[in-house]
PAVO-948528 format. One record per residue (C-alpha): chain; x, y, z; residue in one letter. Coordinates in steps of 0.02 Angstrom, whole numbers, plus 50000, padded with zeros to 5 digits. Layout:
<recs>
{rec 'A'; {X; Y; Z}; 'A'}
...
</recs>
This chain:
<recs>
{rec 'A'; {50352; 47671; 48918}; 'M'}
{rec 'A'; {50300; 47810; 49052}; 'L'}
{rec 'A'; {50131; 47826; 49151}; 'I'}
{rec 'A'; {50116; 48021; 49235}; 'C'}
{rec 'A'; {49987; 48024; 49386}; 'F'}
{rec 'A'; {49953; 48252; 49347}; 'S'}
{rec 'A'; {49989; 48264; 49540}; 'S'}
{rec 'A'; {50119; 48418; 49506}; 'D'}
{rec 'A'; {49995; 48533; 49512}; 'Q'}
{rec 'A'; {50023; 48527; 49711}; 'V'}
{rec 'A'; {50169; 48598; 49690}; 'Y'}
{rec 'A'; {50126; 48721; 49576}; 'S'}
{rec 'A'; {50128; 48870; 49713}; 'G'}
{rec 'A'; {50303; 48833; 49788}; 'C'}
{rec 'A'; {50412; 48994; 49748}; 'N'}
{rec 'A'; {50608; 48888; 49808}; 'E'}
{rec 'A'; {50685; 48806; 49682}; 'K'}
{rec 'A'; {50631; 48633; 49727}; 'G'}
{rec 'A'; {50633; 48469; 49744}; 'P'}
{rec 'A'; {50479; 48480; 49825}; 'Y'}
{rec 'A'; {50446; 48373; 49980}; 'C'}
{rec 'A'; {50285; 48287; 49997}; 'E'}
{rec 'A'; {50244; 48380; 50160}; 'D'}
{rec 'A'; {50290; 48535; 50076}; 'T'}
{rec 'A'; {50163; 48565; 49950}; 'V'}
{rec 'A'; {50084; 48729; 49885}; 'K'}
{rec 'A'; {49935; 48729; 49738}; 'P'}
{rec 'A'; {49939; 48889; 49654}; 'G'}
{rec 'A'; {49719; 48885; 49598}; 'N'}
{rec 'A'; {49564; 48805; 49604}; 'I'}
{rec 'A'; {49636; 48651; 49514}; 'Y'}
{rec 'A'; {49803; 48609; 49631}; 'A'}
{rec 'A'; {49705; 48657; 49779}; 'E'}
{rec 'A'; {49582; 48518; 49700}; 'H'}
{rec 'A'; {49716; 48377; 49688}; 'K'}
{rec 'A'; {49750; 48387; 49842}; 'I'}
{rec 'A'; {49580; 48393; 49916}; 'E'}
{rec 'A'; {49466; 48258; 49869}; 'I'}
{rec 'A'; {49527; 48150; 49717}; 'W'}
{rec 'A'; {49611; 48009; 49793}; 'M'}
{rec 'A'; {49644; 47976; 49986}; 'Y'}
{rec 'A'; {49702; 47878; 50125}; 'D'}
{rec 'A'; {49714; 47853; 50284}; 'Y'}
{rec 'A'; {49822; 47953; 50358}; 'Y'}
{rec 'A'; {49817; 48087; 50490}; 'L'}
{rec 'A'; {49942; 48232; 50433}; 'K'}
{rec 'A'; {49832; 48262; 50274}; 'K'}
{rec 'A'; {49676; 48338; 50236}; 'S'}
{rec 'A'; {49572; 48211; 50109}; 'N'}
{rec 'A'; {49385; 48195; 50110}; 'Y'}
{rec 'A'; {49434; 48015; 50181}; 'F'}
{rec 'A'; {49507; 48083; 50354}; 'M'}
{rec 'A'; {49378; 48267; 50337}; 'N'}
{rec 'A'; {49218; 48098; 50364}; 'I'}
{rec 'A'; {49349; 48017; 50508}; 'I'}
{rec 'A'; {49366; 48197; 50588}; 'N'}
{rec 'A'; {49210; 48244; 50611}; 'A'}
{rec 'A'; {49138; 48317; 50753}; 'E'}
{rec 'A'; {48996; 48421; 50713}; 'V'}
{rec 'A'; {48950; 48458; 50552}; 'T'}
{rec 'A'; {49005; 48398; 50354}; 'V'}
{rec 'A'; {48958; 48498; 50176}; 'S'}
{rec 'A'; {48952; 48419; 50051}; 'F'}
{rec 'A'; {48849; 48486; 49874}; 'S'}
{rec 'A'; {48678; 48375; 49826}; 'S'}
{rec 'A'; {48728; 48442; 49640}; 'S'}
{rec 'A'; {48923; 48355; 49619}; 'Q'}
{rec 'A'; {48998; 48234; 49574}; 'F'}
{rec 'A'; {49163; 48162; 49608}; 'R'}
{rec 'A'; {49243; 48011; 49594}; 'G'}
{rec 'A'; {49369; 47974; 49752}; 'I'}
{rec 'A'; {49471; 47825; 49739}; 'T'}
{rec 'A'; {49542; 47732; 49874}; 'Y'}
{rec 'A'; {49747; 47742; 49837}; 'L'}
{rec 'A'; {49756; 47573; 49878}; 'K'}
{rec 'A'; {49668; 47535; 49777}; 'E'}
{rec 'A'; {49772; 47651; 49631}; 'V'}
{rec 'A'; {49917; 47539; 49702}; 'A'}
{rec 'A'; {49876; 47366; 49643}; 'E'}
{rec 'A'; {49790; 47399; 49473}; 'N'}
{rec 'A'; {49955; 47466; 49426}; 'M'}
{rec 'A'; {50018; 47298; 49350}; 'E'}
{rec 'A'; {49885; 47323; 49231}; 'K'}
{rec 'A'; {49924; 47499; 49183}; 'V'}
{rec 'A'; {50083; 47474; 49122}; 'I'}
{rec 'A'; {50007; 47356; 49032}; 'A'}
{rec 'A'; {49882; 47454; 48952}; 'L'}
{rec 'A'; {49916; 47533; 48727}; 'P'}
{rec 'A'; {49989; 47704; 48736}; 'G'}
{rec 'A'; {49864; 47840; 48792}; 'G'}
{rec 'A'; {49767; 47921; 48878}; 'I'}
{rec 'A'; {49621; 47839; 49044}; 'Y'}
{rec 'A'; {49546; 47876; 49159}; 'N'}
{rec 'A'; {49557; 47789; 49308}; 'F'}
{rec 'A'; {49461; 47799; 49476}; 'G'}
{rec 'A'; {49293; 47747; 49569}; 'S'}
{rec 'A'; {49132; 47774; 49503}; 'E'}
{rec 'A'; {48962; 47843; 49559}; 'T'}
{rec 'A'; {48830; 47900; 49501}; 'T'}
{rec 'A'; {48795; 47964; 49680}; 'K'}
{rec 'A'; {48805; 48171; 49721}; 'S'}
{rec 'A'; {48965; 48221; 49847}; 'M'}
{rec 'A'; {48826; 48235; 49975}; 'Y'}
{rec 'A'; {48752; 48071; 49958}; 'D'}
{rec 'A'; {48907; 47967; 49953}; 'I'}
{rec 'A'; {48922; 48074; 50115}; 'T'}
{rec 'A'; {48736; 48061; 50198}; 'Q'}
{rec 'A'; {48802; 47849; 50162}; 'E'}
{rec 'A'; {48963; 47834; 50209}; 'F'}
{rec 'A'; {48935; 47950; 50399}; 'I'}
{rec 'A'; {48765; 47819; 50452}; 'E'}
{rec 'A'; {48865; 47654; 50391}; 'L'}
{rec 'A'; {49015; 47736; 50511}; 'L'}
{rec 'A'; {48879; 47791; 50683}; 'G'}
{rec 'A'; {48930; 47963; 50655}; 'K'}
{rec 'A'; {48849; 48082; 50731}; 'K'}
{rec 'A'; {48867; 48227; 50618}; 'V'}
{rec 'A'; {48774; 48362; 50518}; 'R'}
{rec 'A'; {48775; 48326; 50360}; 'L'}
{rec 'A'; {48728; 48508; 50266}; 'E'}
{rec 'A'; {48712; 48528; 50090}; 'D'}
{rec 'A'; {48808; 48657; 50013}; 'S'}
{rec 'A'; {48857; 48769; 49826}; 'S'}
{rec 'A'; {48956; 48649; 49704}; 'P'}
{rec 'A'; {49101; 48660; 49654}; 'R'}
{rec 'A'; {49148; 48590; 49483}; 'H'}
{rec 'A'; {49129; 48394; 49443}; 'N'}
{rec 'A'; {49230; 48273; 49408}; 'L'}
{rec 'A'; {49118; 48159; 49370}; 'W'}
{rec 'A'; {49239; 48036; 49242}; 'M'}
{rec 'A'; {49206; 47883; 49138}; 'N'}
{rec 'A'; {49324; 47748; 49139}; 'C'}
{rec 'A'; {49245; 47627; 49045}; 'G'}
{rec 'A'; {49419; 47632; 48920}; 'K'}
{rec 'A'; {49526; 47571; 49061}; 'A'}
{rec 'A'; {49370; 47473; 49095}; 'K'}
{rec 'A'; {49400; 47363; 48938}; 'K'}
{rec 'A'; {49607; 47317; 48977}; 'Y'}
{rec 'A'; {49552; 47253; 49145}; 'G'}
{rec 'A'; {49584; 47384; 49281}; 'V'}
{rec 'A'; {49435; 47395; 49379}; 'K'}
{rec 'A'; {49380; 47515; 49557}; 'F'}
{rec 'A'; {49280; 47482; 49704}; 'S'}
{rec 'A'; {49098; 47615; 49691}; 'T'}
{rec 'A'; {49163; 47757; 49778}; 'V'}
{rec 'A'; {49064; 47697; 49947}; 'I'}
{rec 'A'; {49144; 47533; 49925}; 'D'}
{rec 'A'; {49287; 47584; 49924}; 'G'}
{rec 'A'; {49267; 47705; 50056}; 'L'}
{rec 'A'; {49228; 47541; 50169}; 'L'}
{rec 'A'; {49378; 47438; 50133}; 'K'}
{rec 'A'; {49485; 47580; 50198}; 'C'}
{rec 'A'; {49393; 47608; 50348}; 'A'}
{rec 'A'; {49405; 47391; 50365}; 'K'}
{rec 'A'; {49577; 47418; 50332}; 'D'}
{rec 'A'; {49616; 47535; 50457}; 'N'}
{rec 'A'; {49513; 47451; 50578}; 'N'}
{rec 'A'; {49384; 47610; 50604}; 'I'}
{rec 'A'; {49244; 47499; 50623}; 'F'}
{rec 'A'; {49194; 47317; 50665}; 'T'}
{rec 'A'; {49162; 47207; 50543}; 'E'}
{rec 'A'; {48986; 47223; 50610}; 'S'}
{rec 'A'; {48952; 47395; 50543}; 'C'}
{rec 'A'; {48979; 47336; 50380}; 'L'}
</recs>
């Protein structure tokens, strides 16, 4: 059995022969940049991702009200691995789903965190809005985007229980 998480694109701009280490990524195109940027997140101070960008924001953040993405808590990916290993062969979308735009998700998340940052609406980039129903039929389930963000914040003591 082979499980492939299409993440090798983060090294597509590297000129060295490799092997490549996780802390020396060099994306060669926009697709590869997005692999690093948003799709999966965790509390990791050295890596810029959606979660850390919001946690570290001091004045302004910008996200589009026309862009939809299923950003996913990496811990939930790991927790689903036993179920993923048992899947019949094929291609599966899996991760957090949402019906909210990146702007709406961010607005809700900064309010729940009690952050005093300004949210600006930006031009949309491409959407990464997946239907994960096929994997769900086999028990591979994730929190909604906002619930996953709150779990990550709670797991990393970003705020107290009273904020939830």
